[in-house]
DSSP file (Angstrom, degrees, kcal/mol; ACC not computed):
  #  RESIDUE AA STRUCTURE BP1 BP2  ACC     N-H-->O    O-->H-N    N-H-->O    O-->H-N    TCO  KAPPA ALPHA  PHI   PSI    X-CA   Y-CA   Z-CA
    1    1 A M              0   0    0      0, 0.0    32,-2.0     0, 0.0     2,-0.6   0.000 360.0 360.0 360.0 138.5  104.2 -138.9   63.9
    2    2 A K  E     -a   33   0A   0     69,-0.2    71,-3.2    30,-0.2    72,-1.9  -0.778 360.0-173.5 -88.2 121.3  105.4 -135.6   63.1
    3    3 A I  E     -ab  34  74A   0     30,-2.8    32,-2.6    -2,-0.6     2,-0.5  -0.904  13.5-168.0-116.8 130.9  103.8 -134.3   59.8
    4    4 A I  E     -ab  35  75A   0     70,-2.5    72,-2.8    -2,-0.4     2,-0.5  -0.991  10.0-160.9-119.3 127.3  104.6 -131.1   57.9
    5    5 A V  E     -ab  36  76A   0     30,-2.8    32,-2.7    -2,-0.5     2,-0.6  -0.944   3.6-163.2-109.0 129.3  102.1 -130.1   55.2
    6    6 A I  E     -ab  37  77A   0     70,-2.8    72,-2.2    -2,-0.5     2,-0.6  -0.950   3.5-164.2-112.0 106.5  103.4 -127.8   52.7
    7    7 A S  E     -ab  38  78A   0     30,-2.2    32,-2.3    -2,-0.6    33,-0.4  -0.845  12.4-175.6-105.6 120.1  100.7 -126.0   50.6
    8    8 A G        +     0   0    0     70,-3.7    82,-0.4    -2,-0.6    81,-0.4   0.025  46.1 118.7-100.1  27.3  101.8 -124.3   47.4
    9    9 A S        -     0   0    0     70,-0.1    31,-0.5     1,-0.1    -2,-0.1  -0.702  51.6-159.5 -92.6 152.2   98.4 -122.8   46.6
   10   10 A A  S    S+     0   0    0     -2,-0.3     2,-0.5    29,-0.1    -1,-0.1   0.257  72.8  86.3-102.6   7.1   97.8 -119.2   46.4
   11   11 A H    >   -     0   0    0      1,-0.1     3,-1.2     2,-0.0     6,-0.2  -0.953  59.7-160.8-110.6 120.2   94.0 -119.7   46.9
   12   12 A A  T 3  S+     0   0    0     -2,-0.5    -1,-0.1     1,-0.3    -3,-0.0   0.854  98.7  33.7 -63.2 -35.0   92.7 -119.8   50.5
   13   13 A N  T 3  S+     0   0    0      4,-0.1    -1,-0.3     5,-0.0     2,-0.0   0.050  93.8 125.7-107.5  28.1   89.4 -121.6   49.1
   14   14 A G  S <> S-     0   0    0     -3,-1.2     4,-2.0     1,-0.1    -5,-0.1  -0.272  73.8-106.0 -91.1 177.3   91.0 -123.4   46.4
   15   15 A A  H  > S+     0   0    0      1,-0.2     4,-1.7     2,-0.2     5,-0.1   0.849 118.8  48.0 -78.3 -30.1   90.7 -127.3   45.8
   16   16 A S  H  > S+     0   0    0      2,-0.2     4,-2.1     1,-0.2    -1,-0.2   0.862 110.5  53.1 -70.6 -33.6   94.3 -128.1   46.9
   17   17 A T  H  > S+     0   0    0     -6,-0.2     4,-2.7     2,-0.2    -2,-0.2   0.915 107.1  51.8 -66.6 -44.7   93.8 -126.0   50.0
   18   18 A Y  H  X S+     0   0    0     -4,-2.0     4,-2.1     1,-0.2     5,-0.2   0.910 109.0  50.5 -63.2 -38.9   90.6 -128.1   50.7
   19   19 A L  H  X S+     0   0    0     -4,-1.7     4,-2.6     1,-0.2    -1,-0.2   0.937 110.2  50.2 -65.1 -40.4   92.6 -131.4   50.4
   20   20 A A  H  X S+     0   0    0     -4,-2.1     4,-3.1     1,-0.2    -2,-0.2   0.916 109.7  50.7 -63.2 -42.3   95.2 -130.1   52.7
   21   21 A D  H  X S+     0   0    0     -4,-2.7     4,-1.7     2,-0.2    -1,-0.2   0.858 113.1  44.6 -62.1 -40.1   92.5 -129.1   55.2
   22   22 A R  H  X S+     0   0    0     -4,-2.1     4,-2.4     2,-0.2    -2,-0.2   0.929 113.5  50.2 -69.4 -51.4   90.8 -132.6   55.1
   23   23 A F  H  X S+     0   0    0     -4,-2.6     4,-2.7     1,-0.2     5,-0.2   0.962 111.6  49.2 -49.8 -60.6   94.1 -134.4   55.3
   24   24 A I  H  X S+     0   0    0     -4,-3.1     4,-2.2     1,-0.2     5,-0.2   0.822 109.6  50.9 -49.2 -41.3   95.2 -132.3   58.3
   25   25 A A  H  X S+     0   0    0     -4,-1.7     4,-2.2     2,-0.2    -1,-0.2   0.914 112.0  46.8 -67.4 -42.1   91.9 -132.8   60.2
   26   26 A G  H  X S+     0   0    0     -4,-2.4     4,-1.4     2,-0.2    -2,-0.2   0.903 111.7  50.8 -63.8 -42.9   92.2 -136.6   59.8
   27   27 A A  H  <>S+     0   0    0     -4,-2.7     5,-2.5     2,-0.2    -2,-0.2   0.869 113.1  45.0 -65.1 -40.8   95.8 -136.7   60.8
   28   28 A I  H ><5S+     0   0    0     -4,-2.2     3,-1.4     1,-0.2    -1,-0.2   0.886 110.0  53.9 -72.5 -36.7   95.1 -134.7   64.0
   29   29 A A  H 3<5S+     0   0    0     -4,-2.2    -2,-0.2     1,-0.3    -1,-0.2   0.848 106.4  54.6 -69.5 -20.5   92.1 -136.8   64.8
   30   30 A A  T 3<5S-     0   0    0     -4,-1.4    -1,-0.3    -5,-0.1    -2,-0.2   0.486 126.3-103.9 -77.0  -6.0   94.5 -139.8   64.5
   31   31 A G  T < 5S+     0   0    0     -3,-1.4    -3,-0.2     1,-0.3     2,-0.2   0.615  72.4 142.3  91.9  14.8   96.8 -138.2   67.1
   32   32 A H      < -     0   0    0     -5,-2.5     2,-0.6    -6,-0.1    -1,-0.3  -0.527  53.9-117.6 -88.6 157.8   99.5 -137.0   64.9
   33   33 A Q  E     -a    2   0A   0    -32,-2.0   -30,-2.8    -2,-0.2     2,-0.4  -0.860  36.9-170.2 -94.0 125.3  101.4 -133.8   65.3
   34   34 A V  E     -a    3   0A   0     -2,-0.6     2,-0.4   -32,-0.2   -30,-0.2  -0.940  16.0-175.4-123.9 128.4  100.8 -131.6   62.3
   35   35 A D  E     -a    4   0A   0    -32,-2.6   -30,-2.8    -2,-0.4     2,-0.4  -0.940  14.3-155.2-116.4 146.3  102.5 -128.4   61.2
   36   36 A R  E     -a    5   0A   0     -2,-0.4     2,-0.5   -32,-0.2   -30,-0.2  -0.981  10.3-172.8-124.5 134.2  101.2 -126.5   58.2
   37   37 A Y  E     -a    6   0A   0    -32,-2.7   -30,-2.2    -2,-0.4     2,-0.8  -0.912   4.9-166.8-124.3 102.4  103.1 -124.1   56.0
   38   38 A N  E >   -a    7   0A   0     -2,-0.5     3,-1.5   -32,-0.2     4,-0.2  -0.825  14.4-150.7 -86.7 112.8  101.1 -122.2   53.4
   39   39 A V  G >  S+     0   0    0    -32,-2.3     3,-1.8    -2,-0.8    -1,-0.2   0.834  89.6  61.6 -48.3 -42.0  103.8 -120.7   51.2
   40   40 A V  G 3  S+     0   0    0    -31,-0.5    -1,-0.3   -33,-0.4   -30,-0.1   0.780 100.9  53.4 -62.0 -29.6  101.7 -117.8   50.1
   41   41 A D  G <  S+     0   0    0     -3,-1.5     2,-0.3     2,-0.1    -1,-0.3   0.382 105.3  62.3 -95.1   7.2  101.5 -116.5   53.7
   42   42 A H  S <  S-     0   0    0     -3,-1.8     2,-0.8    -4,-0.2    -5,-0.0  -0.915  86.5-108.3-130.4 158.2  105.3 -116.5   54.4
   43   43 A Q        +     0   0    0     -2,-0.3    18,-1.2     2,-0.0    19,-1.2  -0.777  46.7 169.2 -79.3 108.7  108.4 -114.8   53.1
   44   44 A T        -     0   0    0     -2,-0.8     2,-0.1    17,-0.2    -2,-0.0  -0.898  15.5-161.4-125.1  90.2  110.1 -117.8   51.2
   45   45 A N        -     0   0    0     -2,-0.5     3,-0.1     1,-0.1    13,-0.1  -0.388  27.4 -93.3 -76.9 162.2  113.1 -116.6   49.1
   46   46 A F        -     0   0    0      1,-0.1    -1,-0.1    -2,-0.1    47,-0.1  -0.277  52.8 -83.0 -66.1 152.8  114.6 -118.5   46.3
   47   47 A V        -     0   0    0     45,-0.2     2,-0.4     8,-0.0    -1,-0.1  -0.312  42.6-154.2 -57.7 141.1  117.5 -120.7   46.9
   48   48 A M        -     0   0    0      8,-0.4     8,-2.6    -3,-0.1     2,-0.4  -0.978   9.4-170.0-120.1 134.6  120.9 -119.0   46.9
   49   49 A V  B     -E   55   0B   0     -2,-0.4    50,-0.0     6,-0.2    -2,-0.0  -0.990  16.3-132.5-127.8 132.7  124.1 -120.8   46.0
   50   50 A A    >   -     0   0    0      4,-3.4     3,-1.7    -2,-0.4     6,-0.1  -0.104  36.0 -98.3 -66.6 171.9  127.6 -119.6   46.4
   51   51 A E  T 3  S+     0   0    0      1,-0.3    -1,-0.1     2,-0.1    -2,-0.0   0.823 127.0  54.4 -69.3 -30.3  130.2 -119.9   43.6
   52   52 A N  T 3  S-     0   0    0      2,-0.1    -1,-0.3     1,-0.0    -2,-0.1   0.229 122.9-108.8 -88.8  20.2  131.6 -123.0   45.3
   53   53 A E  S <  S+     0   0    0     -3,-1.7    -2,-0.1     1,-0.3     3,-0.0   0.521  73.9 140.1  69.3  18.1  128.1 -124.4   45.1
   54   54 A D        -     0   0    0      1,-0.1    -4,-3.4    -5,-0.0    -1,-0.3  -0.686  59.3-106.7 -77.7 137.3  127.5 -124.2   48.9
   55   55 A P  B     -E   49   0B   0      0, 0.0    -6,-0.2     0, 0.0    -1,-0.1  -0.337  22.5-137.1 -62.9 150.9  124.0 -123.0   49.9
   56   56 A I        -     0   0    0     -8,-2.6    -8,-0.4    -6,-0.1    43,-0.1  -0.943  24.4-132.0-109.2 110.9  123.7 -119.5   51.2
   57   57 A P        -     0   0    0      0, 0.0     2,-0.4     0, 0.0    -8,-0.0  -0.344  22.9-146.2 -63.0 148.3  121.4 -119.7   54.2
   58   58 A Q        -     0   0    0      2,-0.1     2,-1.3   -13,-0.1     5,-0.2  -0.915  13.7-128.7-123.8 148.8  118.7 -117.1   54.2
   59   59 A D        +     0   0    0     -2,-0.4     2,-0.2     3,-0.1     3,-0.0  -0.657  69.7  96.8 -93.1  78.9  117.0 -115.2   57.0
   60   60 A D  S >> S-     0   0    0     -2,-1.3     3,-1.0   -15,-0.1     4,-0.7  -0.835  90.8 -79.4-147.1-174.5  113.4 -115.7   56.2
   61   61 A D  H >> S+     0   0    0    -18,-1.2     4,-1.6     1,-0.3     3,-0.7   0.843 118.7  68.2 -59.8 -32.1  110.4 -117.8   56.9
   62   62 A G  H 3> S+     0   0    0    -19,-1.2     4,-2.4     1,-0.2    -1,-0.3   0.797  90.1  61.4 -64.1 -25.4  111.7 -120.6   54.8
   63   63 A A  H <> S+     0   0    0     -3,-1.0     4,-1.0     2,-0.2    -1,-0.2   0.864 104.7  48.6 -65.6 -38.3  114.6 -121.3   57.1
   64   64 A Q  H <X S+     0   0    0     -3,-0.7     4,-1.4    -4,-0.7    -1,-0.2   0.858 109.5  53.2 -62.7 -37.2  112.1 -122.2   59.9
   65   65 A L  H >X S+     0   0    0     -4,-1.6     4,-2.0     1,-0.2     3,-0.5   0.950 102.3  56.3 -62.5 -53.6  110.3 -124.4   57.5
   66   66 A L  H 3X S+     0   0    0     -4,-2.4     4,-2.3     1,-0.3    -1,-0.2   0.855 104.4  54.8 -51.9 -34.1  113.5 -126.3   56.6
   67   67 A N  H 3X S+     0   0    0     -4,-1.0     4,-1.8     2,-0.2    -1,-0.3   0.938 109.6  48.0 -71.6 -39.4  114.0 -127.2   60.3
   68   68 A K  H <X S+     0   0    0     -4,-1.4     4,-1.2    -3,-0.5    -2,-0.2   0.848 109.9  50.6 -57.6 -39.6  110.5 -128.6   60.4
   69   69 A V  H >< S+     0   0    0     -4,-2.0     3,-0.5     2,-0.2    -2,-0.2   0.909 109.8  51.1 -64.4 -51.1  111.0 -130.6   57.3
   70   70 A V  H 3< S+     0   0    0     -4,-2.3    -2,-0.2     1,-0.2    -1,-0.2   0.853 114.5  43.7 -48.6 -45.4  114.2 -132.0   58.8
   71   71 A A  H 3< S+     0   0    0     -4,-1.8    -1,-0.2    -5,-0.1    -2,-0.2   0.660  94.6 102.2 -83.3 -18.3  112.4 -133.0   61.9
   72   72 A A    <<  -     0   0    0     -4,-1.2   -69,-0.2    -3,-0.5     3,-0.1  -0.213  54.6-159.4 -70.3 150.7  109.2 -134.4   60.2
   73   73 A D  S    S+     0   0    0    -71,-3.2    37,-2.6     1,-0.3     2,-0.4   0.687  88.1  32.9 -93.8 -27.9  108.5 -138.1   59.7
   74   74 A L  E     -bc   3 110A   0    -72,-1.9   -70,-2.5    35,-0.2     2,-0.5  -0.988  66.7-162.7-135.1 123.4  106.1 -137.3   56.9
   75   75 A V  E     -bc   4 111A   0     35,-2.3    37,-1.8    -2,-0.4     2,-0.5  -0.914   8.6-163.7-104.6 129.0  106.3 -134.4   54.3
   76   76 A V  E     -bc   5 112A   0    -72,-2.8   -70,-2.8    -2,-0.5     2,-0.4  -0.974   3.1-160.8-113.5 115.6  103.0 -133.7   52.5
   77   77 A L  E     -bc   6 113A   0     35,-2.3    37,-3.1    -2,-0.5     2,-0.4  -0.842  10.0-172.9 -98.7 130.2  103.4 -131.5   49.3
   78   78 A V  E     +bc   7 114A   0    -72,-2.2   -70,-3.7    -2,-0.4    37,-0.2  -0.991  14.9 147.5-131.4 125.5  100.2 -129.9   48.2
   79   79 A T  E     - c   0 115A   0     35,-2.4    37,-1.6    -2,-0.4     2,-0.2  -0.992  42.6-121.6-155.4 143.3   99.8 -128.0   44.9
   80   80 A P  E     - c   0 116A   0      0, 0.0     7,-0.7     0, 0.0     2,-0.5  -0.530  42.5-112.8 -73.2 161.5   97.6 -127.0   42.1
   81   81 A V  E     -F   86   0C   0     35,-2.1     2,-0.4    -2,-0.2    37,-0.3  -0.882  35.3-179.8-100.7 125.8   98.8 -127.9   38.8
   82   82 A Y  E >  S-F   85   0C   0      3,-2.5     3,-0.5    -2,-0.5    35,-0.0  -0.979  72.8 -14.1-127.8 118.7   99.9 -125.0   36.5
   83   83 A Y  T 3  S-     0   0    0     -2,-0.4    -1,-0.1     1,-0.2     3,-0.1   0.897 127.7 -55.7  61.7  42.3  101.2 -125.8   33.0
   84   84 A Y  T 3  S+     0   0    0      1,-0.2     2,-0.3    43,-0.0    -1,-0.2   0.744 123.0  85.1  61.4  30.9  101.7 -129.5   33.8
   85   85 A A  E <  S-F   82   0C   0     -3,-0.5    -3,-2.5    42,-0.1    -1,-0.2  -0.933  85.8 -81.1-145.4 168.6  103.9 -128.7   36.9
   86   86 A M  E     -F   81   0C   0     -2,-0.3    -5,-0.2    -5,-0.2    -7,-0.1  -0.297  61.8 -82.6 -64.6 162.3  103.7 -127.9   40.5
   87   87 A S     >  -     0   0    0     -7,-0.7     4,-2.5     1,-0.1     5,-0.2  -0.197  34.0-120.7 -61.3 156.7  103.0 -124.3   41.5
   88   88 A S  H  > S+     0   0    0      1,-0.2     4,-2.5     2,-0.2    -1,-0.1   0.803 112.4  62.7 -73.7 -22.3  106.1 -122.0   41.6
   89   89 A L  H  > S+     0   0    0    -81,-0.4     4,-1.2     2,-0.2    -1,-0.2   0.969 109.1  39.4 -62.0 -47.6  105.3 -121.4   45.4
   90   90 A L  H >> S+     0   0    0    -82,-0.4     4,-2.4     1,-0.2     3,-1.0   0.954 114.0  54.4 -67.4 -45.7  105.9 -125.1   46.1
   91   91 A K  H 3X S+     0   0    0     -4,-2.5     4,-2.7     1,-0.3     5,-0.2   0.876 104.1  55.4 -56.5 -38.2  108.9 -125.4   43.7
   92   92 A T  H 3X S+     0   0    0     -4,-2.5     4,-0.9     2,-0.2    -1,-0.3   0.852 111.0  45.1 -62.1 -35.5  110.5 -122.5   45.4
   93   93 A V  H <X S+     0   0    0     -4,-1.2     4,-0.7    -3,-1.0     3,-0.3   0.910 111.8  51.0 -69.4 -47.6  110.3 -124.4   48.8
   94   94 A I  H >< S+     0   0    0     -4,-2.4     3,-1.1     1,-0.3     4,-0.3   0.888 105.6  56.0 -66.1 -35.1  111.5 -127.6   47.3
   95   95 A D  H >< S+     0   0    0     -4,-2.7     3,-1.5     1,-0.3    -1,-0.3   0.886 102.1  60.1 -62.5 -33.4  114.6 -125.7   45.8
   96   96 A R  H >< S+     0   0    0     -4,-0.9     3,-2.5     1,-0.3     4,-0.4   0.717  80.1  81.7 -67.3 -17.2  115.4 -124.6   49.3
   97   97 A F  G X< S+     0   0    0     -3,-1.1     3,-1.1    -4,-0.7    -1,-0.3   0.707  74.9  77.9 -58.5 -14.7  115.7 -128.1   50.4
   98   98 A Y  G X  S+     0   0    0     -3,-1.5     3,-0.9    -4,-0.3    -1,-0.3   0.746  81.4  65.2 -62.6 -24.0  119.1 -127.8   49.0
   99   99 A E  G <  S+     0   0    0     -3,-2.5    -1,-0.2     1,-0.2    -2,-0.2   0.786 117.3  26.6 -71.9 -23.3  120.2 -125.9   52.1
  100  100 A V  G <> S+     0   0    0     -3,-1.1     4,-2.7    -4,-0.4     3,-0.3   0.012  83.0 132.7-125.6  34.0  119.7 -129.0   54.1
  101  101 A N  H <> S+     0   0    0     -3,-0.9     4,-2.2     1,-0.2     5,-0.2   0.846  70.9  50.4 -46.2 -49.7  120.2 -131.5   51.4
  102  102 A A  H  > S+     0   0    0     -4,-0.2     4,-0.9     1,-0.2    -1,-0.2   0.905 112.0  47.0 -69.4 -39.0  122.6 -133.8   53.5
  103  103 A E  H >4 S+     0   0    0     -3,-0.3     3,-0.8     1,-0.2     4,-0.4   0.943 112.3  51.4 -67.9 -43.3  120.2 -134.0   56.5
  104  104 A L  H >< S+     0   0    0     -4,-2.7     3,-1.2     1,-0.2     5,-0.4   0.911 110.1  47.8 -64.3 -40.3  117.2 -134.7   54.2
  105  105 A K  H 3< S+     0   0    0     -4,-2.2    -1,-0.2    -5,-0.3    -2,-0.2   0.678 106.7  59.5 -75.3 -15.2  119.1 -137.6   52.4
  106  106 A Q  T << S+     0   0    0     -4,-0.9     2,-0.4    -3,-0.8    -1,-0.2   0.470  97.2  69.1 -89.2  -5.5  120.2 -139.1   55.8
  107  107 A T  S <  S-     0   0    0     -3,-1.2     2,-1.6    -4,-0.4   -34,-0.0  -0.935  77.6-136.1-118.4 142.1  116.7 -139.6   57.0
  108  108 A A        +     0   0    0     -2,-0.4    33,-0.1    33,-0.1    32,-0.1  -0.590  42.2 173.7 -88.4  71.0  114.1 -142.2   55.5
  109  109 A K        -     0   0    0     -2,-1.6    33,-3.7    -5,-0.4     2,-0.4  -0.253  28.6-127.7 -78.1 165.5  111.2 -139.8   55.5
  110  110 A Q  E     -cd  74 142A   0    -37,-2.6   -35,-2.3    31,-0.2     2,-0.3  -0.847  27.7-167.8-104.3 157.9  107.9 -140.6   54.0
  111  111 A V  E     -cd  75 143A   0     31,-2.1    33,-3.0    -2,-0.4    34,-0.5  -0.988  11.1-173.2-145.0 149.4  106.4 -138.2   51.5
  112  112 A M  E     -c   76   0A   0    -37,-1.8   -35,-2.3    -2,-0.3     2,-0.4  -0.918  10.3-150.6-133.9 160.8  103.0 -137.7   49.8
  113  113 A M  E     -cd  77 146A   0     32,-1.4    34,-2.6    -2,-0.3     2,-0.5  -0.997   7.2-172.9-127.1 129.0  101.8 -135.4   47.0
  114  114 A F  E     +cd  78 147A   0    -37,-3.1   -35,-2.4    -2,-0.4     2,-0.3  -0.993  16.3 172.8-115.7 126.5   98.3 -134.0   46.6
  115  115 A A  E     -c   79   0A   0     32,-2.7     2,-0.3    -2,-0.5    10,-0.1  -0.950  12.9-164.6-133.7 152.3   97.7 -132.1   43.4
  116  116 A T  E     -c   80   0A   0    -37,-1.6   -35,-2.1    -2,-0.3     2,-0.3  -0.937   5.4-175.3-128.6 152.7   94.6 -130.6   41.8
  117  117 A A        -     0   0    0     32,-0.6    35,-1.7    -2,-0.3   -35,-0.1  -0.982  24.2-161.7-153.2 140.9   93.9 -129.5   38.4
  118  118 A Y        +     0   0    0    -37,-0.3    -1,-0.1    -2,-0.3    32,-0.0   0.707  65.5 106.1 -88.7 -20.4   91.0 -127.7   36.5
  119  119 A D        -     0   0    0    -38,-0.2     5,-0.2     1,-0.1    33,-0.1  -0.382  67.1-145.0 -70.9 133.9   92.3 -128.7   33.1
  120  120 A P        +     0   0    0      0, 0.0     2,-0.4     0, 0.0    -1,-0.1   0.520  63.7 116.8 -80.0   2.1   90.2 -131.5   31.6
  121  121 A D    >   -     0   0    0      1,-0.2     3,-1.7     2,-0.1     4,-0.2  -0.530  62.8-144.5 -69.0 119.6   93.4 -133.1   29.8
  122  122 A E  T 3  S+     0   0    0     -2,-0.4     3,-0.3     1,-0.3    -1,-0.2   0.628  98.0  57.0 -65.0 -12.8   93.7 -136.5   31.4
  123  123 A H  T >   +     0   0    0      1,-0.2     3,-0.6     2,-0.1     4,-0.4   0.134  69.3 113.5-104.0  22.7   97.5 -136.2   31.2
  124  124 A V  T <  S+     0   0    0     -3,-1.7     4,-0.4     1,-0.2     3,-0.3   0.910  82.5  41.4 -59.1 -42.9   97.6 -132.9   33.2
  125  125 A F  T 3> S+     0   0    0     -3,-0.3     4,-2.3    -4,-0.2    -1,-0.2   0.602  87.4  97.6 -89.7  -4.6   99.6 -134.6   36.1
  126  126 A D  H <> S+     0   0    0     -3,-0.6     4,-1.8     1,-0.2    -1,-0.2   0.899  88.6  38.0 -44.9 -57.1  102.0 -136.8   33.9
  127  127 A S  H  > S+     0   0    0     -4,-0.4     4,-2.2    -3,-0.3    -1,-0.2   0.892 115.6  52.6 -69.5 -35.4  105.0 -134.6   34.0
  128  128 A M  H  > S+     0   0    0     -4,-0.4     4,-2.7     1,-0.2    -1,-0.2   0.866 108.3  52.7 -65.4 -35.3  104.5 -133.5   37.6
  129  129 A K  H  X S+     0   0    0     -4,-2.3     4,-2.9     2,-0.2    -1,-0.2   0.894 108.8  50.6 -66.2 -40.9  104.3 -137.2   38.6
  130  130 A I  H  X S+     0   0    0     -4,-1.8     4,-2.8    -5,-0.2    -2,-0.2   0.925 112.1  45.6 -56.1 -52.1  107.6 -137.8   36.9
  131  131 A N  H  X S+     0   0    0     -4,-2.2     4,-2.5     2,-0.2    -2,-0.2   0.939 111.2  52.4 -59.9 -50.5  109.2 -134.9   38.7
  132  132 A Y  H  X S+     0   0    0     -4,-2.7     4,-2.6     2,-0.2     5,-0.2   0.958 109.2  51.1 -49.1 -56.1  107.7 -136.0   42.0
  133  133 A G  H  X S+     0   0    0     -4,-2.9     4,-3.1     1,-0.3     5,-0.2   0.924 109.2  49.5 -53.9 -46.9  109.1 -139.5   41.5
  134  134 A Q  H  X S+     0   0    0     -4,-2.8     4,-2.9     1,-0.2    -1,-0.3   0.901 109.2  51.9 -64.2 -37.3  112.5 -138.2   40.7
  135  135 A L  H  X S+     0   0    0     -4,-2.5     4,-1.8     2,-0.2    -1,-0.2   0.908 112.1  48.1 -57.4 -49.4  112.5 -136.0   43.9
  136  136 A V  H  X>S+     0   0    0     -4,-2.6     5,-2.0     2,-0.2     4,-1.0   0.914 113.8  45.0 -56.7 -52.9  111.5 -139.0   46.0
  137  137 A D  H ><5S+     0   0    0     -4,-3.1     3,-0.6    -5,-0.2    -2,-0.2   0.938 111.9  53.1 -61.5 -45.3  114.3 -141.2   44.4
  138  138 A Y  H 3<5S+     0   0    0     -4,-2.9    -2,-0.2     1,-0.2    -1,-0.2   0.917 114.0  41.7 -57.2 -47.5  116.9 -138.5   44.8
  139  139 A L  H 3<5S-     0   0    0     -4,-1.8    -1,-0.2    -5,-0.2   -30,-0.2   0.602 106.0-124.9 -77.7 -14.8  116.2 -137.9   48.5
  140  140 A G  T <<5 +     0   0    0     -4,-1.0    -3,-0.2    -3,-0.6    -4,-0.1   0.786  61.3 146.1  73.1  25.5  115.9 -141.6   49.3
  141  141 A W      < -     0   0    0     -5,-2.0     2,-0.4    -6,-0.2   -31,-0.2  -0.345  51.8-107.2 -89.7 177.3  112.5 -141.1   50.8
  142  142 A H  E     -d  110   0A   0    -33,-3.7   -31,-2.1    -2,-0.1     2,-1.2  -0.859  23.2-132.0 -98.1 133.3  109.4 -143.4   50.7
  143  143 A D  E     -d  111   0A   0     -2,-0.4   -31,-0.2   -33,-0.2     3,-0.1  -0.712  23.5-177.3 -84.9 102.7  106.6 -142.5   48.5
  144  144 A A  E     -     0   0A   0    -33,-3.0   -32,-0.2    -2,-1.2    -1,-0.2   0.405  57.2 -71.1 -82.0   4.5  103.5 -142.8   50.8
  145  145 A G  E     -     0   0A   0    -34,-0.5   -32,-1.4     2,-0.0     2,-0.4  -0.392  37.8-118.0 129.5 161.1  101.1 -142.0   48.1
  146  146 A T  E     -d  113   0A   0    -34,-0.2     2,-0.4    -2,-0.1   -32,-0.2  -0.968  13.4-158.4-132.2 149.7   99.8 -139.4   45.8
  147  147 A M  E     +d  114   0A   0    -34,-2.6   -32,-2.7    -2,-0.4    -2,-0.0  -0.996  17.4 165.0-126.5 122.2   96.3 -137.9   45.4
  148  148 A A        -     0   0    0     -2,-0.4     2,-0.2   -34,-0.2   -32,-0.2  -0.652  17.5-163.9-138.8  86.2   95.2 -136.2   42.1
  149  149 A P        -     0   0    0      0, 0.0   -32,-0.6     0, 0.0     3,-0.2  -0.494  25.4-135.6 -68.9 129.7   91.5 -135.8   41.9
  150  150 A W        +     0   0    0      1,-0.3     2,-0.1    -2,-0.2   -32,-0.1  -0.976  63.0  14.8-156.2 138.5   90.7 -135.0   38.3
  151  151 A P     >  -     0   0    0      0, 0.0     4,-1.9     0, 0.0     3,-0.3   0.582  60.8-155.9 -94.7 153.0   89.0 -133.2   36.7
  152  152 A I  H  > S+     0   0    0    -35,-1.7     4,-3.5     1,-0.2     5,-0.3   0.942  89.9  60.3 -51.3 -54.2   87.9 -130.5   39.2
  153  153 A P  H  > S+     0   0    0      0, 0.0     4,-2.5     0, 0.0    -1,-0.2   0.907 106.5  47.5 -48.2 -41.9   84.8 -129.5   37.3
  154  154 A R  H  > S+     0   0    0     -3,-0.3     4,-2.8     2,-0.2    -2,-0.2   0.916 111.8  49.9 -59.8 -43.7   83.4 -133.0   37.7
  155  155 A L  H  X S+     0   0    0     -4,-1.9     4,-3.2     2,-0.2     5,-0.2   0.938 110.1  51.6 -62.3 -44.2   84.3 -133.1   41.4
  156  156 A I  H  X S+     0   0    0     -4,-3.5     4,-2.2     1,-0.2    -1,-0.2   0.918 111.5  45.8 -56.3 -46.7   82.6 -129.8   41.9
  157  157 A N  H  X S+     0   0    0     -4,-2.5     4,-2.1    -5,-0.3    -1,-0.2   0.890 113.4  49.6 -63.3 -39.3   79.5 -131.0   40.2
  158  158 A T  H  X S+     0   0    0     -4,-2.8     4,-1.8     2,-0.2    -2,-0.2   0.953 113.0  46.0 -62.8 -49.4   79.5 -134.2   42.1
  159  159 A A  H  X S+     0   0    0     -4,-3.2     4,-1.3     1,-0.2    -1,-0.2   0.870 111.1  53.1 -57.5 -40.5   80.0 -132.5   45.4
  160  160 A S  H  X S+     0   0    0     -4,-2.2     4,-0.5    -5,-0.2    -1,-0.2   0.878 108.7  50.6 -69.4 -38.2   77.3 -129.9   44.6
  161  161 A G  H  < S+     0   0    0     -4,-2.1     3,-0.4     1,-0.2    -1,-0.2   0.800 107.2  53.9 -69.9 -27.7   74.9 -132.8   43.8
  162  162 A L  H  < S+     0   0    0     -4,-1.8    -1,-0.2     1,-0.2    -2,-0.2   0.830 104.9  55.5 -71.1 -29.2   75.6 -134.5   47.1
  163  163 A M  H  <        0   0    0     -4,-1.3    -1,-0.2     1,-0.2    -2,-0.2   0.576 360.0 360.0 -87.8  -6.6   74.8 -131.4   49.0
  164  164 A T     <        0   0    0     -4,-0.5    -1,-0.2    -3,-0.4    -2,-0.1   0.543 360.0 360.0 -93.6 360.0   71.3 -130.9   47.6
């Protein structure tokens, strides 16, 4: 299976990056082909649309990513939650999907979302889950699952206790 993992975290050692790392290790061990795209490490411009509503293709790293998304069987979206939504880094990439919208809607891809939050509010993921569900429905993809470990302080304390 061809998998593209798109990480919208700006933190190399953050919790969502850790989730992506663990998922990738498991997928590779299971024999899958995995590509990773850390948005923060690439030039990914905002989506541009002409007056006739056609997308304006861009000459940046995002163009290469879009080819990988089109070719993938599974798309994994990874993000920290900021203000009850996905990171702006990940949102920028998803907005760029508009450039290959027709191709994406013609393929029955699987998609997963991994999200992390430090906020102790139990509803911190609610609006993001709604947005994710709408994206999945719009593209006609299959939701292969979500992972939203919460709250991060408790997870950190639990992990620290396991290591002692």
